[in-house]
All heavy atoms as a GROMACS GRO file, in nm:
protein
  449
    1MET      N    1  11.935   8.805 -17.194
    1MET     CA    2  11.874   8.777 -17.066
    1MET      C    3  11.955   8.848 -16.957
    1MET      O    4  12.077   8.838 -16.953
    1MET     CB    5  11.873   8.626 -17.042
    1MET     CG    6  11.815   8.586 -16.910
    1MET     SD    7  11.822   8.409 -16.871
    1MET     CE    8  11.744   8.334 -17.010
    2SER      N    9  11.884   8.916 -16.872
    2SER     CA   10  11.954   8.987 -16.764
    2SER      C   11  11.993   8.890 -16.653
    2SER      O   12  11.941   8.778 -16.644
    2SER     CB   13  11.863   9.097 -16.707
    2SER     OG   14  11.758   9.038 -16.633
    3PHE      N   15  12.082   8.936 -16.569
    3PHE     CA   16  12.126   8.856 -16.456
    3PHE      C   17  12.008   8.826 -16.364
    3PHE      O   18  11.992   8.714 -16.316
    3PHE     CB   19  12.237   8.927 -16.379
    3PHE     CG   20  12.280   8.853 -16.256
    3PHE    CD1   21  12.360   8.739 -16.267
    3PHE    CD2   22  12.240   8.893 -16.130
    3PHE    CE1   23  12.399   8.668 -16.155
    3PHE    CE2   24  12.278   8.823 -16.017
    3PHE     CZ   25  12.359   8.711 -16.029
    4GLN      N   26  11.922   8.926 -16.342
    4GLN     CA   27  11.806   8.908 -16.254
    4GLN      C   28  11.712   8.801 -16.309
    4GLN      O   29  11.664   8.715 -16.235
    4GLN     CB   30  11.731   9.041 -16.238
    4GLN     CG   31  11.612   9.033 -16.145
    4GLN     CD   32  11.650   9.005 -16.002
    4GLN    OE1   33  11.758   9.042 -15.956
    4GLN    NE2   34  11.564   8.937 -15.930
    5THR      N   35  11.687   8.805 -16.440
    5THR     CA   36  11.600   8.705 -16.502
    5THR      C   37  11.660   8.565 -16.490
    5THR      O   38  11.591   8.469 -16.457
    5THR     CB   39  11.577   8.739 -16.651
    5THR    OG1   40  11.526   8.871 -16.661
    5THR    CG2   41  11.481   8.642 -16.715
    6ALA      N   42  11.790   8.555 -16.515
    6ALA     CA   43  11.858   8.426 -16.503
    6ALA      C   44  11.850   8.375 -16.360
    6ALA      O   45  11.827   8.256 -16.336
    6ALA     CB   46  12.003   8.439 -16.548
    7LEU      N   47  11.869   8.464 -16.264
    7LEU     CA   48  11.863   8.426 -16.122
    7LEU      C   49  11.722   8.379 -16.085
    7LEU      O   50  11.706   8.279 -16.013
    7LEU     CB   51  11.904   8.544 -16.034
    7LEU     CG   52  11.914   8.518 -15.885
    7LEU    CD1   53  12.016   8.408 -15.858
    7LEU    CD2   54  11.953   8.645 -15.812
    8GLU      N   55  11.621   8.446 -16.136
    8GLU     CA   56  11.483   8.406 -16.108
    8GLU      C   57  11.453   8.268 -16.168
    8GLU      O   58  11.388   8.186 -16.105
    8GLU     CB   59  11.385   8.511 -16.161
    8GLU     CG   60  11.387   8.639 -16.081
    8GLU     CD   61  11.306   8.751 -16.146
    8GLU    OE1   62  11.244   8.728 -16.252
    8GLU    OE2   63  11.307   8.861 -16.091
    9LEU      N   64  11.498   8.244 -16.290
    9LEU     CA   65  11.478   8.114 -16.353
    9LEU      C   66  11.549   8.004 -16.274
    9LEU      O   67  11.495   7.896 -16.252
    9LEU     CB   68  11.528   8.115 -16.497
    9LEU     CG   69  11.442   8.189 -16.598
    9LEU    CD1   70  11.513   8.196 -16.732
    9LEU    CD2   71  11.306   8.123 -16.611
   10PHE      N   72  11.672   8.032 -16.232
   10PHE     CA   73  11.748   7.936 -16.153
   10PHE      C   74  11.676   7.905 -16.022
   10PHE      O   75  11.662   7.790 -15.983
   10PHE     CB   76  11.889   7.990 -16.125
   10PHE     CG   77  11.971   7.899 -16.038
   10PHE    CD1   78  12.029   7.785 -16.090
   10PHE    CD2   79  11.987   7.928 -15.903
   10PHE    CE1   80  12.103   7.700 -16.009
   10PHE    CE2   81  12.061   7.844 -15.822
   10PHE     CZ   82  12.120   7.730 -15.875
   11SER      N   83  11.626   8.009 -15.956
   11SER     CA   84  11.556   7.991 -15.828
   11SER      C   85  11.430   7.908 -15.846
   11SER      O   86  11.400   7.821 -15.764
   11SER     CB   87  11.520   8.127 -15.768
   11SER     OG   88  11.636   8.196 -15.733
   12GLU      N   89  11.357   7.934 -15.954
   12GLU     CA   90  11.236   7.856 -15.981
   12GLU      C   91  11.269   7.710 -16.007
   12GLU      O   92  11.202   7.619 -15.957
   12GLU     CB   93  11.158   7.916 -16.099
   12GLU     CG   94  11.031   7.841 -16.130
   12GLU     CD   95  10.929   7.839 -16.017
   12GLU    OE1   96  10.927   7.933 -15.935
   12GLU    OE2   97  10.854   7.741 -16.009
   13ASN      N   98  11.375   7.685 -16.083
   13ASN     CA   99  11.418   7.547 -16.109
   13ASN      C  100  11.459   7.478 -15.981
   13ASN      O  101  11.431   7.360 -15.961
   13ASN     CB  102  11.531   7.544 -16.212
   13ASN     CG  103  11.483   7.578 -16.351
   13ASN    OD1  104  11.365   7.567 -16.381
   13ASN    ND2  105  11.574   7.618 -16.437
   14GLU      N  106  11.528   7.550 -15.894
   14GLU     CA  107  11.569   7.494 -15.765
   14GLU      C  108  11.447   7.454 -15.682
   14GLU      O  109  11.444   7.348 -15.622
   14GLU     CB  110  11.654   7.595 -15.686
   14GLU     CG  111  11.796   7.607 -15.734
   14GLU     CD  112  11.876   7.483 -15.703
   14GLU    OE1  113  11.878   7.439 -15.588
   14GLU    OE2  114  11.938   7.430 -15.796
   15ARG      N  115  11.347   7.540 -15.680
   15ARG     CA  116  11.224   7.510 -15.604
   15ARG      C  117  11.155   7.388 -15.661
   15ARG      O  118  11.108   7.301 -15.586
   15ARG     CB  119  11.129   7.631 -15.606
   15ARG     CG  120  11.166   7.739 -15.506
   15ARG     CD  121  11.055   7.842 -15.491
   15ARG     NE  122  11.037   7.922 -15.613
   15ARG     CZ  123  11.106   8.031 -15.644
   15ARG    NH1  124  11.199   8.074 -15.561
   15ARG    NH2  125  11.082   8.097 -15.755
   16LYS      N  126  11.148   7.378 -15.793
   16LYS     CA  127  11.085   7.262 -15.856
   16LYS      C  128  11.160   7.134 -15.822
   16LYS      O  129  11.099   7.031 -15.788
   16LYS     CB  130  11.080   7.279 -16.008
   16LYS     CG  131  10.978   7.380 -16.054
   16LYS     CD  132  10.981   7.394 -16.205
   16LYS     CE  133  10.884   7.500 -16.253
   16LYS     NZ  134  10.892   7.519 -16.399
   17GLU      N  135  11.293   7.137 -15.829
   17GLU     CA  136  11.373   7.019 -15.795
   17GLU      C  137  11.355   6.980 -15.650
   17GLU      O  138  11.344   6.863 -15.616
   17GLU     CB  139  11.522   7.044 -15.826
   17GLU     CG  140  11.554   7.040 -15.972
   17GLU     CD  141  11.523   6.906 -16.036
   17GLU    OE1  142  11.559   6.802 -15.979
   17GLU    OE2  143  11.462   6.906 -16.144
   18ARG      N  144  11.354   7.078 -15.562
   18ARG     CA  145  11.337   7.052 -15.419
   18ARG      C  146  11.202   6.985 -15.394
   18ARG      O  147  11.191   6.891 -15.316
   18ARG     CB  148  11.348   7.183 -15.340
   18ARG     CG  149  11.367   7.163 -15.192
   18ARG     CD  150  11.396   7.292 -15.118
   18ARG     NE  151  11.512   7.359 -15.170
   18ARG     CZ  152  11.513   7.486 -15.216
   18ARG    NH1  153  11.404   7.556 -15.215
   18ARG    NH2  154  11.623   7.540 -15.261
   19ARG      N  155  11.097   7.034 -15.462
   19ARG     CA  156  10.964   6.973 -15.446
   19ARG      C  157  10.963   6.829 -15.495
   19ARG      O  158  10.902   6.742 -15.432
   19ARG     CB  159  10.859   7.055 -15.523
   19ARG     CG  160  10.814   7.179 -15.448
   19ARG     CD  161  10.687   7.238 -15.509
   19ARG     NE  162  10.708   7.290 -15.642
   19ARG     CZ  163  10.729   7.418 -15.672
   19ARG    NH1  164  10.731   7.507 -15.576
   19ARG    NH2  165  10.746   7.456 -15.796
   20LYS      N  166  11.031   6.802 -15.607
   20LYS     CA  167  11.038   6.665 -15.658
   20LYS      C  168  11.108   6.574 -15.559
   20LYS      O  169  11.065   6.461 -15.534
   20LYS     CB  170  11.114   6.662 -15.791
   20LYS     CG  171  11.038   6.716 -15.908
   20LYS     CD  172  11.124   6.707 -16.033
   20LYS     CE  173  11.064   6.779 -16.150
   20LYS     NZ  174  11.153   6.776 -16.267
   21ILE      N  175  11.219   6.621 -15.503
   21ILE     CA  176  11.295   6.541 -15.408
   21ILE      C  177  11.213   6.515 -15.282
   21ILE      O  178  11.210   6.402 -15.231
   21ILE     CB  179  11.430   6.609 -15.374
   21ILE    CG1  180  11.519   6.607 -15.499
   21ILE    CG2  181  11.497   6.543 -15.255
   21ILE    CD1  182  11.642   6.694 -15.487
   22LEU      N  183  11.145   6.618 -15.232
   22LEU     CA  184  11.063   6.600 -15.112
   22LEU      C  185  10.948   6.504 -15.139
   22LEU      O  186  10.915   6.421 -15.053
   22LEU     CB  187  11.010   6.734 -15.063
   22LEU     CG  188  11.113   6.825 -14.997
   22LEU    CD1  189  11.052   6.961 -14.966
   22LEU    CD2  190  11.168   6.763 -14.871
   23ALA      N  191  10.887   6.512 -15.256
   23ALA     CA  192  10.777   6.421 -15.290
   23ALA      C  193  10.829   6.276 -15.296
   23ALA      O  194  10.763   6.184 -15.245
   23ALA     CB  195  10.714   6.460 -15.422
   24ALA      N  196  10.946   6.258 -15.354
   24ALA     CA  197  11.005   6.123 -15.361
   24ALA      C  198  11.037   6.072 -15.222
   24ALA      O  199  11.014   5.954 -15.190
   24ALA     CB  200  11.130   6.125 -15.448
   25ALA      N  201  11.090   6.159 -15.137
   25ALA     CA  202  11.124   6.119 -15.000
   25ALA      C  203  10.999   6.082 -14.922
   25ALA      O  204  10.999   5.984 -14.847
   25ALA     CB  205  11.200   6.231 -14.930
   26LYS      N  206  10.892   6.158 -14.940
   26LYS     CA  207  10.768   6.126 -14.869
   26LYS      C  208  10.712   5.992 -14.918
   26LYS      O  209  10.662   5.913 -14.838
   26LYS     CB  210  10.665   6.237 -14.890
   26LYS     CG  211  10.698   6.362 -14.812
   26LYS     CD  212  10.597   6.473 -14.840
   26LYS     CE  213  10.637   6.600 -14.767
   26LYS     NZ  214  10.545   6.710 -14.799
   27GLY      N  215  10.721   5.968 -15.048
   27GLY     CA  216  10.676   5.839 -15.102
   27GLY      C  217  10.758   5.725 -15.047
   27GLY      O  218  10.704   5.620 -15.010
   28LEU      N  219  10.889   5.744 -15.040
   28LEU     CA  220  10.978   5.641 -14.984
   28LEU      C  221  10.944   5.616 -14.837
   28LEU      O  222  10.939   5.501 -14.793
   28LEU     CB  223  11.123   5.684 -14.999
   28LEU     CG  224  11.227   5.588 -14.943
   28LEU    CD1  225  11.219   5.454 -15.013
   28LEU    CD2  226  11.367   5.647 -14.959
   29LYS      N  227  10.919   5.723 -14.764
   29LYS     CA  228  10.885   5.709 -14.622
   29LYS      C  229  10.758   5.625 -14.606
   29LYS      O  230  10.751   5.538 -14.518
   29LYS     CB  231  10.865   5.847 -14.558
   29LYS     CG  232  10.834   5.839 -14.411
   29LYS     CD  233  10.817   5.977 -14.351
   29LYS     CE  234  10.780   5.967 -14.204
   29LYS     NZ  235  10.747   6.095 -14.146
   30LYS      N  236  10.659   5.648 -14.692
   30LYS     CA  237  10.535   5.570 -14.684
   30LYS      C  238  10.561   5.423 -14.712
   30LYS      O  239  10.506   5.336 -14.645
   30LYS     CB  240  10.431   5.625 -14.783
   30LYS     CG  241  10.372   5.757 -14.740
   30LYS     CD  242  10.270   5.808 -14.838
   30LYS     CE  243  10.216   5.942 -14.795
   30LYS     NZ  244  10.117   5.994 -14.890
   31HIS      N  245  10.647   5.395 -14.809
   31HIS     CA  246  10.681   5.255 -14.839
   31HIS      C  247  10.753   5.190 -14.721
   31HIS      O  248  10.727   5.074 -14.687
   31HIS     CB  249  10.768   5.245 -14.965
   31HIS     CG  250  10.692   5.268 -15.091
   31HIS    ND1  251  10.596   5.181 -15.138
   31HIS    CD2  252  10.697   5.368 -15.181
   31HIS    CE1  253  10.545   5.226 -15.250
   31HIS    NE2  254  10.605   5.341 -15.279
   32VAL      N  255  10.844   5.264 -14.661
   32VAL     CA  256  10.918   5.211 -14.545
   32VAL      C  257  10.823   5.184 -14.430
   32VAL      O  258  10.830   5.079 -14.365
   32VAL     CB  259  11.031   5.309 -14.503
   32VAL    CG1  260  11.087   5.271 -14.367
   32VAL    CG2  261  11.140   5.311 -14.607
   33GLU      N  262  10.731   5.278 -14.404
   33GLU     CA  263  10.636   5.258 -14.295
   33GLU      C  264  10.546   5.137 -14.321
   33GLU      O  265  10.516   5.061 -14.229
   33GLU     CB  266  10.553   5.385 -14.276
   33GLU     CG  267  10.633   5.499 -14.216
   33GLU     CD  268  10.559   5.631 -14.217
   33GLU    OE1  269  10.454   5.644 -14.286
   33GLU    OE2  270  10.607   5.724 -14.150
   34ALA      N  271  10.504   5.120 -14.446
   34ALA     CA  272  10.421   5.003 -14.480
   34ALA      C  273  10.500   4.874 -14.459
   34ALA      O  274  10.447   4.776 -14.406
   34ALA     CB  275  10.372   5.013 -14.624
   35PHE      N  276  10.626   4.874 -14.499
   35PHE     CA  277  10.712   4.756 -14.480
   35PHE      C  278  10.724   4.726 -14.331
   35PHE      O  279  10.715   4.610 -14.289
   35PHE     CB  280  10.850   4.782 -14.541
   35PHE     CG  281  10.945   4.667 -14.525
   35PHE    CD1  282  10.955   4.569 -14.622
   35PHE    CD2  283  11.026   4.656 -14.412
   35PHE    CE1  284  11.042   4.462 -14.607
   35PHE    CE2  285  11.114   4.551 -14.396
   35PHE     CZ  286  11.122   4.454 -14.494
   36GLN      N  287  10.747   4.830 -14.252
   36GLN     CA  288  10.763   4.810 -14.108
   36GLN      C  289  10.637   4.752 -14.045
   36GLN      O  290  10.644   4.664 -13.959
   36GLN     CB  291  10.801   4.941 -14.039
   36GLN     CG  292  10.942   4.985 -14.072
   36GLN     CD  293  10.974   5.124 -14.022
   36GLN    OE1  294  10.886   5.202 -13.989
   36GLN    NE2  295  11.102   5.157 -14.017
   37LYS      N  296  10.521   4.800 -14.088
   37LYS     CA  297  10.395   4.747 -14.033
   37LYS      C  298  10.376   4.602 -14.073
   37LYS      O  299  10.327   4.521 -13.995
   37LYS     CB  300  10.277   4.831 -14.082
   37LYS     CG  301  10.267   4.965 -14.016
   37LYS     CD  302  10.150   5.044 -14.070
   37LYS     CE  303  10.146   5.183 -14.011
   37LYS     NZ  304  10.039   5.265 -14.071
   38THR      N  305  10.414   4.570 -14.196
   38THR     CA  306  10.395   4.433 -14.247
   38THR      C  307  10.493   4.336 -14.183
   38THR      O  308  10.455   4.227 -14.140
   38THR     CB  309  10.412   4.431 -14.400
   38THR    OG1  310  10.318   4.521 -14.458
   38THR    CG2  311  10.389   4.292 -14.454
   39TYR      N  312  10.620   4.374 -14.177
   39TYR     CA  313  10.723   4.280 -14.134
   39TYR      C  314  10.778   4.308 -13.994
   39TYR      O  315  10.863   4.234 -13.946
   39TYR     CB  316  10.839   4.280 -14.234
   39TYR     CG  317  10.795   4.234 -14.370
   39TYR    CD1  318  10.775   4.326 -14.473
   39TYR    CD2  319  10.771   4.100 -14.396
   39TYR    CE1  320  10.732   4.284 -14.598
   39TYR    CE2  321  10.729   4.058 -14.521
   39TYR     CZ  322  10.709   4.149 -14.621
   39TYR     OH  323  10.668   4.109 -14.744
   40HIS      N  324  10.729   4.413 -13.929
   40HIS     CA  325  10.770   4.447 -13.793
   40HIS      C  326  10.922   4.456 -13.780
   40HIS      O  327  10.982   4.402 -13.688
   40HIS     CB  328  10.713   4.346 -13.692
   40HIS     CG  329  10.566   4.331 -13.702
   40HIS    ND1  330  10.478   4.428 -13.662
   40HIS    CD2  331  10.489   4.231 -13.753
   40HIS    CE1  332  10.355   4.389 -13.684
   40HIS    NE2  333  10.357   4.270 -13.740
   41LYS      N  334  10.983   4.523 -13.877
   41LYS     CA  335  11.128   4.538 -13.876
   41LYS      C  336  11.162   4.682 -13.909
   41LYS      O  337  11.106   4.740 -14.001
   41LYS     CB  338  11.190   4.445 -13.982
   41LYS     CG  339  11.341   4.454 -13.989
   41LYS     CD  340  11.395   4.361 -14.095
   41LYS     CE  341  11.546   4.378 -14.104
   41LYS     NZ  342  11.602   4.313 -14.221
   42ASP      N  343  11.254   4.740 -13.834
   42ASP     CA  344  11.295   4.878 -13.856
   42ASP      C  345  11.403   4.881 -13.965
   42ASP      O  346  11.516   4.839 -13.940
   42ASP     CB  347  11.349   4.940 -13.727
   42ASP     CG  348  11.381   5.087 -13.742
   42ASP    OD1  349  11.346   5.146 -13.847
   42ASP    OD2  350  11.442   5.144 -13.650
   43ILE      N  351  11.368   4.928 -14.084
   43ILE     CA  352  11.464   4.931 -14.194
   43ILE      C  353  11.509   5.072 -14.230
   43ILE      O  354  11.585   5.090 -14.324
   43ILE     CB  355  11.406   4.862 -14.320
   43ILE    CG1  356  11.284   4.937 -14.370
   43ILE    CG2  357  11.380   4.717 -14.295
   43ILE    CD1  358  11.244   4.900 -14.512
   44MET      N  359  11.462   5.174 -14.157
   44MET     CA  360  11.496   5.312 -14.191
   44MET      C  361  11.647   5.332 -14.193
   44MET      O  362  11.700   5.400 -14.281
   44MET     CB  363  11.430   5.410 -14.094
   44MET     CG  364  11.448   5.554 -14.136
   44MET     SD  365  11.382   5.594 -14.299
   44MET     CE  366  11.210   5.612 -14.262
   45ARG      N  367  11.718   5.273 -14.099
   45ARG     CA  368  11.864   5.288 -14.096
   45ARG      C  369  11.927   5.230 -14.222
   45ARG      O  370  12.018   5.287 -14.280
   45ARG     CB  371  11.920   5.219 -13.972
   45ARG     CG  372  12.043   5.287 -13.917
   45ARG     CD  373  12.085   5.227 -13.787
   45ARG     NE  374  11.970   5.215 -13.697
   45ARG     CZ  375  11.977   5.175 -13.574
   45ARG    NH1  376  12.091   5.141 -13.523
   45ARG    NH2  377  11.870   5.168 -13.498
   46ASP      N  378  11.876   5.116 -14.266
   46ASP     CA  379  11.926   5.053 -14.389
   46ASP      C  380  11.897   5.139 -14.511
   46ASP      O  381  11.981   5.155 -14.599
   46ASP     CB  382  11.863   4.915 -14.409
   46ASP     CG  383  11.898   4.818 -14.298
   46ASP    OD1  384  12.005   4.837 -14.235
   46ASP    OD2  385  11.820   4.724 -14.274
   47VAL      N  386  11.777   5.196 -14.516
   47VAL     CA  387  11.739   5.282 -14.630
   47VAL      C  388  11.828   5.404 -14.635
   47VAL      O  389  11.880   5.441 -14.742
   47VAL     CB  390  11.590   5.324 -14.619
   47VAL    CG1  391  11.556   5.432 -14.721
   47VAL    CG2  392  11.500   5.203 -14.637
   48ILE      N  393  11.851   5.467 -14.523
   48ILE     CA  394  11.936   5.587 -14.518
   48ILE      C  395  12.079   5.550 -14.559
   48ILE      O  396  12.144   5.623 -14.634
   48ILE     CB  397  11.932   5.651 -14.378
   48ILE    CG1  398  11.793   5.711 -14.354
   48ILE    CG2  399  12.040   5.757 -14.364
   48ILE    CD1  400  11.768   5.760 -14.215
   49ALA      N  401  12.128   5.436 -14.514
   49ALA     CA  402  12.263   5.394 -14.551
   49ALA      C  403  12.276   5.375 -14.702
   49ALA      O  404  12.376   5.418 -14.763
   49ALA     CB  405  12.299   5.265 -14.479
   50VAL      N  406  12.175   5.317 -14.763
   50VAL     CA  407  12.178   5.298 -14.909
   50VAL      C  408  12.173   5.432 -14.979
   50VAL      O  409  12.247   5.456 -15.074
   50VAL     CB  410  12.062   5.206 -14.954
   50VAL    CG1  411  12.049   5.206 -15.106
   50VAL    CG2  412  12.085   5.065 -14.904
   51LEU      N  413  12.087   5.521 -14.934
   51LEU     CA  414  12.075   5.653 -14.997
   51LEU      C  415  12.204   5.733 -14.986
   51LEU      O  416  12.238   5.810 -15.076
   51LEU     CB  417  11.960   5.732 -14.936
   51LEU     CG  418  11.819   5.680 -14.967
   51LEU    CD1  419  11.716   5.759 -14.888
   51LEU    CD2  420  11.791   5.686 -15.115
   52LEU      N  421  12.277   5.715 -14.877
   52LEU     CA  422  12.402   5.789 -14.857
   52LEU      C  423  12.521   5.717 -14.920
   52LEU      O  424  12.634   5.763 -14.910
   52LEU     CB  425  12.426   5.812 -14.708
   52LEU     CG  426  12.324   5.904 -14.641
   52LEU    CD1  427  12.352   5.914 -14.492
   52LEU    CD2  428  12.323   6.042 -14.705
   53GLY      N  429  12.496   5.602 -14.979
   53GLY     CA  430  12.603   5.530 -15.048
   53GLY      C  431  12.682   5.436 -14.960
   53GLY      O  432  12.779   5.379 -15.003
   54GLY      N  433  12.639   5.419 -14.837
   54GLY     CA  434  12.715   5.333 -14.746
   54GLY      C  435  12.662   5.190 -14.741
   54GLY      O  436  12.724   5.103 -14.684
   55GLY      N  437  12.546   5.168 -14.801
   55GLY     CA  438  12.487   5.034 -14.798
   55GLY      C  439  12.511   4.960 -14.926
   55GLY      O  440  12.595   4.996 -15.007
   56GLU      N  441  12.439   4.854 -14.943
   56GLU     CA  442  12.456   4.768 -15.061
   56GLU      C  443  12.387   4.825 -15.182
   56GLU      O  444  12.282   4.867 -15.187
   56GLU     CB  445  12.401   4.630 -15.030
   56GLU     CG  446  12.480   4.564 -14.919
   56GLU     CD  447  12.418   4.431 -14.878
   56GLU    OE1  448  12.326   4.382 -14.946
   56GLU    OE2  449  12.461   4.378 -14.778
   0.00000   0.00000   0.00000
């Protein structure tokens, strides 16, 4: 396998992973928005803290 082929495969894998992460983030955002509408509480700060490892 040439370096160029390996680089192209790596780039494609990176794009696929990025799409998966963005899709998960969009899904999480929808859940947070639904929670906020239901309970009238802003939890985005709490969610971000947990995702960054600073929360519970």
